[in-house]
HTML snippet that shows the backbone in 3Dmol.js (N, CA, C, O; Angstrom):
<script src="https://3Dmol.org/build/3Dmol-min.js"></script>
<div id="view" style="width:600px;height:400px;position:relative"></div>
<script>
const pdb = `
ATOM      1  N   MET A   1       0.803  -1.200   0.000  1.00  0.00           N
ATOM      2  CA  MET A   1       0.000   0.000   0.000  1.00  0.00           C
ATOM      3  C   MET A   1       0.847   1.266   0.000  1.00  0.00           C
ATOM      4  O   MET A   1       0.408   2.301  -0.502  1.00  0.00           O
ATOM      5  N   ASN A   2       2.038   1.199   0.548  1.00  0.00           N
ATOM      6  CA  ASN A   2       2.889   2.362   0.631  1.00  0.00           C
ATOM      7  C   ASN A   2       3.298   2.859  -0.753  1.00  0.00           C
ATOM      8  O   ASN A   2       3.472   4.062  -0.946  1.00  0.00           O
ATOM      9  N   ILE A   3       3.451   1.968  -1.706  1.00  0.00           N
ATOM     10  CA  ILE A   3       3.816   2.348  -3.067  1.00  0.00           C
ATOM     11  C   ILE A   3       2.730   3.226  -3.682  1.00  0.00           C
ATOM     12  O   ILE A   3       3.044   4.222  -4.333  1.00  0.00           O
ATOM     13  N   PHE A   4       1.470   2.877  -3.489  1.00  0.00           N
ATOM     14  CA  PHE A   4       0.365   3.661  -4.060  1.00  0.00           C
ATOM     15  C   PHE A   4       0.258   5.017  -3.398  1.00  0.00           C
ATOM     16  O   PHE A   4      -0.081   5.997  -4.061  1.00  0.00           O
ATOM     17  N   ASN A   5       0.539   5.102  -2.108  1.00  0.00           N
ATOM     18  CA  ASN A   5       0.452   6.355  -1.380  1.00  0.00           C
ATOM     19  C   ASN A   5       1.502   7.343  -1.898  1.00  0.00           C
ATOM     20  O   ASN A   5       1.189   8.512  -2.126  1.00  0.00           O
ATOM     21  N   ASN A   6       2.738   6.885  -2.085  1.00  0.00           N
ATOM     22  CA  ASN A   6       3.788   7.752  -2.614  1.00  0.00           C
ATOM     23  C   ASN A   6       3.494   8.153  -4.051  1.00  0.00           C
ATOM     24  O   ASN A   6       3.786   9.281  -4.449  1.00  0.00           O
ATOM     25  N   ASN A   7       2.930   7.262  -4.823  1.00  0.00           N
ATOM     26  CA  ASN A   7       2.583   7.545  -6.206  1.00  0.00           C
ATOM     27  C   ASN A   7       1.500   8.628  -6.274  1.00  0.00           C
ATOM     28  O   ASN A   7       1.550   9.499  -7.142  1.00  0.00           O
ATOM     29  N   ALA A   8       0.538   8.576  -5.377  1.00  0.00           N
ATOM     30  CA  ALA A   8      -0.527   9.578  -5.352  1.00  0.00           C
ATOM     31  C   ALA A   8       0.037  10.940  -4.958  1.00  0.00           C
ATOM     32  O   ALA A   8      -0.357  11.955  -5.533  1.00  0.00           O
ATOM     33  N   LYS A   9       0.946  10.981  -3.996  1.00  0.00           N
ATOM     34  CA  LYS A   9       1.581  12.247  -3.609  1.00  0.00           C
ATOM     35  C   LYS A   9       2.385  12.818  -4.766  1.00  0.00           C
ATOM     36  O   LYS A   9       2.346  14.020  -5.029  1.00  0.00           O
ATOM     37  N   PHE A  10       3.117  11.942  -5.456  1.00  0.00           N
ATOM     38  CA  PHE A  10       3.911  12.371  -6.608  1.00  0.00           C
ATOM     39  C   PHE A  10       3.026  12.981  -7.691  1.00  0.00           C
ATOM     40  O   PHE A  10       3.350  14.032  -8.245  1.00  0.00           O
ATOM     41  N   LYS A  11       1.915  12.324  -7.988  1.00  0.00           N
ATOM     42  CA  LYS A  11       0.988  12.833  -9.004  1.00  0.00           C
ATOM     43  C   LYS A  11       0.394  14.176  -8.582  1.00  0.00           C
ATOM     44  O   LYS A  11       0.216  15.063  -9.417  1.00  0.00           O
ATOM     45  N   GLY A  12       0.090  14.328  -7.309  1.00  0.00           N
ATOM     46  CA  GLY A  12      -0.455  15.589  -6.808  1.00  0.00           C
ATOM     47  C   GLY A  12       0.539  16.728  -6.940  1.00  0.00           C
ATOM     48  O   GLY A  12       0.197  17.816  -7.404  1.00  0.00           O
ATOM     49  N   VAL A  13       1.786  16.468  -6.523  1.00  0.00           N
ATOM     50  CA  VAL A  13       2.835  17.486  -6.625  1.00  0.00           C
ATOM     51  C   VAL A  13       3.116  17.806  -8.092  1.00  0.00           C
ATOM     52  O   VAL A  13       3.272  18.971  -8.459  1.00  0.00           O
ATOM     53  N   LEU A  14       3.180  16.782  -8.918  1.00  0.00           N
ATOM     54  CA  LEU A  14       3.416  16.991 -10.345  1.00  0.00           C
ATOM     55  C   LEU A  14       2.285  17.817 -10.970  1.00  0.00           C
ATOM     56  O   LEU A  14       2.545  18.687 -11.801  1.00  0.00           O
ATOM     57  N   GLY A  15       1.059  17.556 -10.585  1.00  0.00           N
ATOM     58  CA  GLY A  15      -0.081  18.326 -11.089  1.00  0.00           C
ATOM     59  C   GLY A  15       0.006  19.790 -10.716  1.00  0.00           C
ATOM     60  O   GLY A  15      -0.258  20.662 -11.544  1.00  0.00           O
ATOM     61  N   ILE A  16       0.374  20.067  -9.475  1.00  0.00           N
ATOM     62  CA  ILE A  16       0.513  21.466  -9.028  1.00  0.00           C
ATOM     63  C   ILE A  16       1.647  22.157  -9.767  1.00  0.00           C
ATOM     64  O   ILE A  16       1.517  23.318 -10.156  1.00  0.00           O
ATOM     65  N   ILE A  17       2.755  21.456  -9.962  1.00  0.00           N
ATOM     66  CA  ILE A  17       3.885  22.030 -10.697  1.00  0.00           C
ATOM     67  C   ILE A  17       3.474  22.348 -12.137  1.00  0.00           C
ATOM     68  O   ILE A  17       3.805  23.416 -12.652  1.00  0.00           O
ATOM     69  N   LEU A  18       2.765  21.444 -12.780  1.00  0.00           N
ATOM     70  CA  LEU A  18       2.325  21.684 -14.159  1.00  0.00           C
ATOM     71  C   LEU A  18       1.372  22.870 -14.248  1.00  0.00           C
ATOM     72  O   LEU A  18       1.451  23.647 -15.198  1.00  0.00           O
ATOM     73  N   ILE A  19       0.486  23.022 -13.290  1.00  0.00           N
ATOM     74  CA  ILE A  19      -0.424  24.170 -13.276  1.00  0.00           C
ATOM     75  C   ILE A  19       0.358  25.467 -13.122  1.00  0.00           C
ATOM     76  O   ILE A  19       0.078  26.443 -13.818  1.00  0.00           O
ATOM     77  N   LEU A  20       1.337  25.490 -12.217  1.00  0.00           N
ATOM     78  CA  LEU A  20       2.148  26.692 -12.027  1.00  0.00           C
ATOM     79  C   LEU A  20       2.974  27.026 -13.263  1.00  0.00           C
ATOM     80  O   LEU A  20       3.092  28.194 -13.632  1.00  0.00           O
ATOM     81  N   VAL A  21       3.541  26.017 -13.900  1.00  0.00           N
ATOM     82  CA  VAL A  21       4.313  26.240 -15.129  1.00  0.00           C
ATOM     83  C   VAL A  21       3.412  26.785 -16.233  1.00  0.00           C
ATOM     84  O   VAL A  21       3.820  27.673 -16.982  1.00  0.00           O
ATOM     85  N   THR A  22       2.204  26.269 -16.339  1.00  0.00           N
ATOM     86  CA  THR A  22       1.264  26.734 -17.358  1.00  0.00           C
ATOM     87  C   THR A  22       0.875  28.189 -17.127  1.00  0.00           C
ATOM     88  O   THR A  22       0.867  28.984 -18.067  1.00  0.00           O
ATOM     89  N   ILE A  23       0.556  28.539 -15.901  1.00  0.00           N
ATOM     90  CA  ILE A  23       0.177  29.921 -15.580  1.00  0.00           C
ATOM     91  C   ILE A  23       1.342  30.868 -15.839  1.00  0.00           C
ATOM     92  O   ILE A  23       1.150  31.947 -16.399  1.00  0.00           O
ATOM     93  N   THR A  24       2.541  30.475 -15.441  1.00  0.00           N
ATOM     94  CA  THR A  24       3.731  31.302 -15.680  1.00  0.00           C
ATOM     95  C   THR A  24       3.994  31.463 -17.176  1.00  0.00           C
ATOM     96  O   THR A  24       4.331  32.557 -17.628  1.00  0.00           O
ATOM     97  N   SER A  25       3.848  30.399 -17.938  1.00  0.00           N
ATOM     98  CA  SER A  25       4.066  30.459 -19.387  1.00  0.00           C
ATOM     99  C   SER A  25       3.071  31.389 -20.055  1.00  0.00           C
ATOM    100  O   SER A  25       3.449  32.181 -20.919  1.00  0.00           O
ATOM    101  N   ILE A  26       1.825  31.308 -19.677  1.00  0.00           N
ATOM    102  CA  ILE A  26       0.806  32.202 -20.254  1.00  0.00           C
ATOM    103  C   ILE A  26       1.130  33.647 -19.923  1.00  0.00           C
ATOM    104  O   ILE A  26       1.018  34.512 -20.792  1.00  0.00           O
ATOM    105  N   TYR A  27       1.529  33.932 -18.692  1.00  0.00           N
ATOM    106  CA  TYR A  27       1.877  35.294 -18.286  1.00  0.00           C
ATOM    107  C   TYR A  27       3.015  35.838 -19.149  1.00  0.00           C
ATOM    108  O   TYR A  27       2.912  36.944 -19.679  1.00  0.00           O
ATOM    109  N   PHE A  28       4.097  35.073 -19.296  1.00  0.00           N
ATOM    110  CA  PHE A  28       5.232  35.551 -20.087  1.00  0.00           C
ATOM    111  C   PHE A  28       4.889  35.666 -21.569  1.00  0.00           C
ATOM    112  O   PHE A  28       5.378  36.579 -22.234  1.00  0.00           O
ATOM    113  N   TRP A  29       4.075  34.780 -22.100  1.00  0.00           N
ATOM    114  CA  TRP A  29       3.678  34.874 -23.504  1.00  0.00           C
ATOM    115  C   TRP A  29       2.885  36.148 -23.751  1.00  0.00           C
ATOM    116  O   TRP A  29       3.149  36.865 -24.716  1.00  0.00           O
ATOM    117  N   GLU A  30       1.916  36.437 -22.890  1.00  0.00           N
ATOM    118  CA  GLU A  30       1.068  37.609 -23.074  1.00  0.00           C
ATOM    119  C   GLU A  30       1.834  38.912 -22.885  1.00  0.00           C
ATOM    120  O   GLU A  30       1.522  39.905 -23.544  1.00  0.00           O
ATOM    121  N   ASN A  31       2.818  38.932 -22.011  1.00  0.00           N
ATOM    122  CA  ASN A  31       3.527  40.178 -21.717  1.00  0.00           C
ATOM    123  C   ASN A  31       4.800  40.384 -22.534  1.00  0.00           C
ATOM    124  O   ASN A  31       5.195  41.526 -22.768  1.00  0.00           O
ATOM    125  N   TYR A  32       5.439  39.324 -22.966  1.00  0.00           N
ATOM    126  CA  TYR A  32       6.708  39.466 -23.669  1.00  0.00           C
ATOM    127  C   TYR A  32       6.762  38.703 -24.993  1.00  0.00           C
ATOM    128  O   TYR A  32       7.181  39.261 -26.006  1.00  0.00           O
ATOM    129  N   GLY A  33       6.358  37.478 -24.999  1.00  0.00           N
ATOM    130  CA  GLY A  33       6.525  36.601 -26.159  1.00  0.00           C
ATOM    131  C   GLY A  33       5.742  37.011 -27.380  1.00  0.00           C
ATOM    132  O   GLY A  33       6.267  36.987 -28.494  1.00  0.00           O
ATOM    133  N   ARG A  34       4.487  37.389 -27.187  1.00  0.00           N
ATOM    134  CA  ARG A  34       3.641  37.736 -28.333  1.00  0.00           C
ATOM    135  C   ARG A  34       4.258  38.872 -29.142  1.00  0.00           C
ATOM    136  O   ARG A  34       4.323  38.792 -30.369  1.00  0.00           O
ATOM    137  N   GLN A  35       4.711  39.929 -28.471  1.00  0.00           N
ATOM    138  CA  GLN A  35       5.297  41.052 -29.202  1.00  0.00           C
ATOM    139  C   GLN A  35       6.611  40.681 -29.869  1.00  0.00           C
ATOM    140  O   GLN A  35       6.905  41.162 -30.964  1.00  0.00           O
ATOM    141  N   GLU A  36       7.390  39.848 -29.239  1.00  0.00           N
ATOM    142  CA  GLU A  36       8.675  39.463 -29.814  1.00  0.00           C
ATOM    143  C   GLU A  36       8.533  38.578 -31.047  1.00  0.00           C
ATOM    144  O   GLU A  36       9.331  38.682 -31.978  1.00  0.00           O
ATOM    145  N   PHE A  37       7.533  37.715 -31.061  1.00  0.00           N
ATOM    146  CA  PHE A  37       7.426  36.733 -32.129  1.00  0.00           C
ATOM    147  C   PHE A  37       6.385  37.054 -33.194  1.00  0.00           C
ATOM    148  O   PHE A  37       6.508  36.563 -34.316  1.00  0.00           O
ATOM    149  N   THR A  38       5.364  37.856 -32.892  1.00  0.00           N
ATOM    150  CA  THR A  38       4.305  38.086 -33.874  1.00  0.00           C
ATOM    151  C   THR A  38       4.159  39.542 -34.288  1.00  0.00           C
ATOM    152  O   THR A  38       3.299  39.858 -35.110  1.00  0.00           O
ATOM    153  N   TYR A  39       4.980  40.441 -33.738  1.00  0.00           N
ATOM    154  CA  TYR A  39       4.893  41.853 -34.092  1.00  0.00           C
ATOM    155  C   TYR A  39       6.152  42.273 -34.844  1.00  0.00           C
ATOM    156  O   TYR A  39       7.223  41.696 -34.659  1.00  0.00           O
ATOM    157  N   THR A  40       6.004  43.290 -35.700  1.00  0.00           N
ATOM    158  CA  THR A  40       7.101  43.808 -36.492  1.00  0.00           C
ATOM    159  C   THR A  40       7.210  45.314 -36.267  1.00  0.00           C
ATOM    160  O   THR A  40       6.193  46.003 -36.186  1.00  0.00           O
ATOM    161  N   ASP A  41       8.440  45.828 -36.166  1.00  0.00           N
ATOM    162  CA  ASP A  41       8.651  47.271 -36.064  1.00  0.00           C
ATOM    163  C   ASP A  41       8.444  47.883 -37.440  1.00  0.00           C
ATOM    164  O   ASP A  41       9.062  47.461 -38.418  1.00  0.00           O
ATOM    165  N   VAL A  42       7.565  48.886 -37.510  1.00  0.00           N
ATOM    166  CA  VAL A  42       7.223  49.529 -38.771  1.00  0.00           C
ATOM    167  C   VAL A  42       7.484  51.029 -38.640  1.00  0.00           C
ATOM    168  O   VAL A  42       7.236  51.622 -37.590  1.00  0.00           O
ATOM    169  N   ILE A  43       7.987  51.634 -39.714  1.00  0.00           N
ATOM    170  CA  ILE A  43       8.247  53.067 -39.725  1.00  0.00           C
ATOM    171  C   ILE A  43       6.946  53.802 -40.037  1.00  0.00           C
ATOM    172  O   ILE A  43       6.241  53.463 -40.987  1.00  0.00           O
ATOM    173  N   VAL A  44       6.637  54.820 -39.219  1.00  0.00           N
ATOM    174  CA  VAL A  44       5.433  55.631 -39.411  1.00  0.00           C
ATOM    175  C   VAL A  44       5.804  57.107 -39.293  1.00  0.00           C
ATOM    176  O   VAL A  44       6.838  57.460 -38.725  1.00  0.00           O
ATOM    177  N   PHE A  45       4.940  57.962 -39.842  1.00  0.00           N
ATOM    178  CA  PHE A  45       5.117  59.396 -39.677  1.00  0.00           C
ATOM    179  C   PHE A  45       4.518  59.822 -38.347  1.00  0.00           C
ATOM    180  O   PHE A  45       3.461  59.325 -37.958  1.00  0.00           O
ATOM    181  N   LYS A  46       5.182  60.742 -37.640  1.00  0.00           N
ATOM    182  CA  LYS A  46       4.676  61.243 -36.365  1.00  0.00           C
ATOM    183  C   LYS A  46       3.542  62.239 -36.568  1.00  0.00           C
ATOM    184  O   LYS A  46       2.722  62.442 -35.671  1.00  0.00           O
ATOM    185  N   GLU A  47       3.492  62.858 -37.738  1.00  0.00           N
ATOM    186  CA  GLU A  47       2.499  63.899 -38.023  1.00  0.00           C
ATOM    187  C   GLU A  47       2.144  63.858 -39.504  1.00  0.00           C
ATOM    188  O   GLU A  47       2.786  63.153 -40.283  1.00  0.00           O
ATOM    189  N   ASP A  48       1.129  64.609 -39.888  1.00  0.00           N
ATOM    190  CA  ASP A  48       0.775  64.696 -41.303  1.00  0.00           C
ATOM    191  C   ASP A  48       1.899  65.389 -42.057  1.00  0.00           C
ATOM    192  O   ASP A  48       2.504  66.341 -41.564  1.00  0.00           O
ATOM    193  N   VAL A  49       2.167  64.895 -43.259  1.00  0.00           N
ATOM    194  CA  VAL A  49       3.248  65.446 -44.068  1.00  0.00           C
ATOM    195  C   VAL A  49       2.638  66.048 -45.328  1.00  0.00           C
ATOM    196  O   VAL A  49       1.969  65.350 -46.091  1.00  0.00           O
ATOM    197  N   PRO A  50       2.867  67.345 -45.549  1.00  0.00           N
ATOM    198  CA  PRO A  50       2.324  67.965 -46.765  1.00  0.00           C
ATOM    199  C   PRO A  50       3.014  67.427 -48.018  1.00  0.00           C
ATOM    200  O   PRO A  50       4.110  66.871 -47.960  1.00  0.00           O
ATOM    201  N   GLU A  51       2.353  67.605 -49.120  1.00  0.00           N
ATOM    202  CA  GLU A  51       2.883  67.134 -50.403  1.00  0.00           C
ATOM    203  C   GLU A  51       4.173  67.871 -50.737  1.00  0.00           C
ATOM    204  O   GLU A  51       4.332  69.042 -50.393  1.00  0.00           O
ATOM    205  N   ASN A  52       5.093  67.181 -51.408  1.00  0.00           N
ATOM    206  CA  ASN A  52       6.383  67.719 -51.865  1.00  0.00           C
ATOM    207  C   ASN A  52       7.304  68.153 -50.730  1.00  0.00           C
ATOM    208  O   ASN A  52       8.158  69.012 -50.949  1.00  0.00           O
ATOM    209  N   LYS A  53       7.168  67.607 -49.552  1.00  0.00           N
ATOM    210  CA  LYS A  53       8.066  67.913 -48.438  1.00  0.00           C
ATOM    211  C   LYS A  53       9.084  66.781 -48.318  1.00  0.00           C
ATOM    212  O   LYS A  53       8.727  65.608 -48.422  1.00  0.00           O
ATOM    213  N   ILE A  54      10.331  67.128 -48.102  1.00  0.00           N
ATOM    214  CA  ILE A  54      11.392  66.134 -47.967  1.00  0.00           C
ATOM    215  C   ILE A  54      11.297  65.479 -46.594  1.00  0.00           C
ATOM    216  O   ILE A  54      11.160  66.155 -45.575  1.00  0.00           O
ATOM    217  N   VAL A  55      11.372  64.165 -46.587  1.00  0.00           N
ATOM    218  CA  VAL A  55      11.245  63.397 -45.351  1.00  0.00           C
ATOM    219  C   VAL A  55      12.558  63.457 -44.572  1.00  0.00           C
ATOM    220  O   VAL A  55      13.630  63.165 -45.102  1.00  0.00           O
ATOM    221  N   LYS A  56      12.444  63.845 -43.299  1.00  0.00           N
ATOM    222  CA  LYS A  56      13.612  63.897 -42.410  1.00  0.00           C
ATOM    223  C   LYS A  56      13.425  62.895 -41.286  1.00  0.00           C
ATOM    224  O   LYS A  56      12.306  62.475 -40.991  1.00  0.00           O
ATOM    225  N   GLU A  57      14.526  62.518 -40.667  1.00  0.00           N
ATOM    226  CA  GLU A  57      14.487  61.485 -39.635  1.00  0.00           C
ATOM    227  C   GLU A  57      13.609  61.886 -38.450  1.00  0.00           C
ATOM    228  O   GLU A  57      12.960  61.028 -37.850  1.00  0.00           O
ATOM    229  N   LYS A  58      13.577  63.163 -38.107  1.00  0.00           N
ATOM    230  CA  LYS A  58      12.787  63.599 -36.953  1.00  0.00           C
ATOM    231  C   LYS A  58      11.277  63.514 -37.204  1.00  0.00           C
ATOM    232  O   LYS A  58      10.488  63.639 -36.267  1.00  0.00           O
ATOM    233  N   MET A  59      10.873  63.305 -38.451  1.00  0.00           N
ATOM    234  CA  MET A  59       9.457  63.184 -38.804  1.00  0.00           C
ATOM    235  C   MET A  59       8.946  61.749 -38.634  1.00  0.00           C
ATOM    236  O   MET A  59       7.742  61.502 -38.706  1.00  0.00           O
ATOM    237  N   LEU A  60       9.864  60.810 -38.408  1.00  0.00           N
ATOM    238  CA  LEU A  60       9.505  59.399 -38.391  1.00  0.00           C
ATOM    239  C   LEU A  60       9.491  58.833 -36.973  1.00  0.00           C
ATOM    240  O   LEU A  60      10.181  59.323 -36.080  1.00  0.00           O
ATOM    241  N   GLY A  61       8.697  57.804 -36.798  1.00  0.00           N
ATOM    242  CA  GLY A  61       8.642  57.069 -35.540  1.00  0.00           C
ATOM    243  C   GLY A  61       8.554  55.578 -35.838  1.00  0.00           C
ATOM    244  O   GLY A  61       8.479  55.168 -36.996  1.00  0.00           O
ATOM    245  N   VAL A  62       8.565  54.784 -34.796  1.00  0.00           N
ATOM    246  CA  VAL A  62       8.491  53.330 -34.942  1.00  0.00           C
ATOM    247  C   VAL A  62       7.299  52.824 -34.138  1.00  0.00           C
ATOM    248  O   VAL A  62       7.106  53.209 -32.985  1.00  0.00           O
ATOM    249  N   MET A  63       6.501  51.957 -34.761  1.00  0.00           N
ATOM    250  CA  MET A  63       5.380  51.305 -34.080  1.00  0.00           C
ATOM    251  C   MET A  63       5.529  49.802 -34.235  1.00  0.00           C
ATOM    252  O   MET A  63       6.019  49.318 -35.255  1.00  0.00           O
ATOM    253  N   LYS A  64       5.105  49.073 -33.219  1.00  0.00           N
ATOM    254  CA  LYS A  64       5.049  47.612 -33.310  1.00  0.00           C
ATOM    255  C   LYS A  64       3.637  47.245 -33.747  1.00  0.00           C
ATOM    256  O   LYS A  64       2.664  47.587 -33.076  1.00  0.00           O
ATOM    257  N   LEU A  65       3.530  46.547 -34.877  1.00  0.00           N
ATOM    258  CA  LEU A  65       2.238  46.121 -35.399  1.00  0.00           C
ATOM    259  C   LEU A  65       2.265  44.619 -35.639  1.00  0.00           C
ATOM    260  O   LEU A  65       3.313  44.037 -35.917  1.00  0.00           O
ATOM    261  N   GLU A  66       1.105  44.012 -35.527  1.00  0.00           N
ATOM    262  CA  GLU A  66       1.000  42.569 -35.740  1.00  0.00           C
ATOM    263  C   GLU A  66       1.334  42.243 -37.196  1.00  0.00           C
ATOM    264  O   GLU A  66       0.786  42.851 -38.116  1.00  0.00           O
ATOM    265  N   SER A  67       2.216  41.305 -37.394  1.00  0.00           N
ATOM    266  CA  SER A  67       2.718  40.971 -38.726  1.00  0.00           C
ATOM    267  C   SER A  67       1.611  40.551 -39.689  1.00  0.00           C
ATOM    268  O   SER A  67       1.697  40.842 -40.882  1.00  0.00           O
ATOM    269  N   SER A  68       0.590  39.884 -39.204  1.00  0.00           N
ATOM    270  CA  SER A  68      -0.469  39.394 -40.081  1.00  0.00           C
ATOM    271  C   SER A  68      -1.359  40.514 -40.617  1.00  0.00           C
ATOM    272  O   SER A  68      -2.117  40.286 -41.559  1.00  0.00           O
ATOM    273  N   THR A  69      -1.290  41.717 -40.045  1.00  0.00           N
ATOM    274  CA  THR A  69      -2.134  42.824 -40.494  1.00  0.00           C
ATOM    275  C   THR A  69      -1.410  43.776 -41.437  1.00  0.00           C
ATOM    276  O   THR A  69      -2.009  44.736 -41.921  1.00  0.00           O
ATOM    277  N   LEU A  70      -0.138  43.528 -41.703  1.00  0.00           N
ATOM    278  CA  LEU A  70       0.658  44.439 -42.517  1.00  0.00           C
ATOM    279  C   LEU A  70       0.486  44.169 -44.010  1.00  0.00           C
ATOM    280  O   LEU A  70       0.202  43.049 -44.434  1.00  0.00           O
ATOM    281  N   ILE A  71       0.666  45.229 -44.788  1.00  0.00           N
ATOM    282  CA  ILE A  71       0.631  45.094 -46.245  1.00  0.00           C
ATOM    283  C   ILE A  71       1.965  44.522 -46.722  1.00  0.00           C
ATOM    284  O   ILE A  71       2.925  44.438 -45.955  1.00  0.00           O
ATOM    285  N   ASP A  72       2.014  44.132 -47.987  1.00  0.00           N
ATOM    286  CA  ASP A  72       3.274  43.646 -48.562  1.00  0.00           C
ATOM    287  C   ASP A  72       4.252  44.803 -48.682  1.00  0.00           C
ATOM    288  O   ASP A  72       3.840  45.945 -48.888  1.00  0.00           O
ATOM    289  N   ASP A  73       5.521  44.524 -48.559  1.00  0.00           N
ATOM    290  CA  ASP A  73       6.600  45.500 -48.707  1.00  0.00           C
ATOM    291  C   ASP A  73       6.468  46.678 -47.751  1.00  0.00           C
ATOM    292  O   ASP A  73       6.681  47.823 -48.151  1.00  0.00           O
ATOM    293  N   VAL A  74       6.124  46.420 -46.517  1.00  0.00           N
ATOM    294  CA  VAL A  74       6.039  47.471 -45.511  1.00  0.00           C
ATOM    295  C   VAL A  74       7.444  47.998 -45.232  1.00  0.00           C
ATOM    296  O   VAL A  74       8.415  47.246 -45.316  1.00  0.00           O
ATOM    297  N   ILE A  75       7.557  49.276 -44.904  1.00  0.00           N
ATOM    298  CA  ILE A  75       8.862  49.895 -44.672  1.00  0.00           C
ATOM    299  C   ILE A  75       9.286  49.657 -43.223  1.00  0.00           C
ATOM    300  O   ILE A  75       8.605  50.068 -42.284  1.00  0.00           O
ATOM    301  N   THR A  76      10.426  48.985 -43.064  1.00  0.00           N
ATOM    302  CA  THR A  76      10.960  48.712 -41.735  1.00  0.00           C
ATOM    303  C   THR A  76      12.299  49.411 -41.510  1.00  0.00           C
ATOM    304  O   THR A  76      12.811  49.433 -40.391  1.00  0.00           O
ATOM    305  N   ASP A  77      12.858  49.977 -42.566  1.00  0.00           N
ATOM    306  CA  ASP A  77      14.136  50.667 -42.473  1.00  0.00           C
ATOM    307  C   ASP A  77      13.915  52.150 -42.791  1.00  0.00           C
ATOM    308  O   ASP A  77      13.506  52.472 -43.907  1.00  0.00           O
ATOM    309  N   PRO A  78      14.170  53.056 -41.852  1.00  0.00           N
ATOM    310  CA  PRO A  78      13.919  54.474 -42.113  1.00  0.00           C
ATOM    311  C   PRO A  78      14.777  55.049 -43.245  1.00  0.00           C
ATOM    312  O   PRO A  78      14.393  56.037 -43.871  1.00  0.00           O
ATOM    313  N   ASN A  79      15.922  54.442 -43.506  1.00  0.00           N
ATOM    314  CA  ASN A  79      16.807  54.952 -44.562  1.00  0.00           C
ATOM    315  C   ASN A  79      16.183  54.799 -45.953  1.00  0.00           C
ATOM    316  O   ASN A  79      16.632  55.436 -46.905  1.00  0.00           O
ATOM    317  N   GLU A  80      15.162  53.967 -46.073  1.00  0.00           N
ATOM    318  CA  GLU A  80      14.492  53.796 -47.373  1.00  0.00           C
ATOM    319  C   GLU A  80      13.715  55.042 -47.790  1.00  0.00           C
ATOM    320  O   GLU A  80      13.505  55.262 -48.983  1.00  0.00           O
ATOM    321  N   ILE A  81      13.286  55.858 -46.833  1.00  0.00           N
ATOM    322  CA  ILE A  81      12.447  57.017 -47.190  1.00  0.00           C
ATOM    323  C   ILE A  81      13.028  58.353 -46.761  1.00  0.00           C
ATOM    324  O   ILE A  81      12.518  59.394 -47.177  1.00  0.00           O
ATOM    325  N   ILE A  82      14.072  58.363 -45.947  1.00  0.00           N
ATOM    326  CA  ILE A  82      14.674  59.641 -45.535  1.00  0.00           C
ATOM    327  C   ILE A  82      15.294  60.304 -46.764  1.00  0.00           C
ATOM    328  O   ILE A  82      16.050  59.675 -47.505  1.00  0.00           O
ATOM    329  N   GLY A  83      14.970  61.560 -46.968  1.00  0.00           N
ATOM    330  CA  GLY A  83      15.510  62.335 -48.074  1.00  0.00           C
ATOM    331  C   GLY A  83      14.661  62.295 -49.319  1.00  0.00           C
ATOM    332  O   GLY A  83      15.017  62.921 -50.317  1.00  0.00           O
ATOM    333  N   LYS A  84      13.569  61.594 -49.299  1.00  0.00           N
ATOM    334  CA  LYS A  84      12.719  61.510 -50.488  1.00  0.00           C
ATOM    335  C   LYS A  84      11.581  62.491 -50.374  1.00  0.00           C
ATOM    336  O   LYS A  84      10.748  62.578 -51.275  1.00  0.00           O
TER     337      LYS A  84
END
`;
const viewer = $3Dmol.createViewer("view");
viewer.addModel(pdb, "pdb");
viewer.setStyle({}, {cartoon: {color: "spectrum"}});
viewer.zoomTo();
viewer.render();
</script>
């Protein structure tokens, strides 16, 4: 009978450990992992830009956007548009 008693304690402790690992994993995924793996840094304008104005670095900012919502050939390097 002692073998079954230790086995039941082991299963109980293992169950609690798995629950804690799952909760911790969800917390880190929601706070850190999702942005690191599914978001992309995209170059955006900080303000409206009038027509025929040369783009300068101080006019640009960076936003993290979900990769699945982006258009094709999105600009991720500010040097592609600075000076144009």
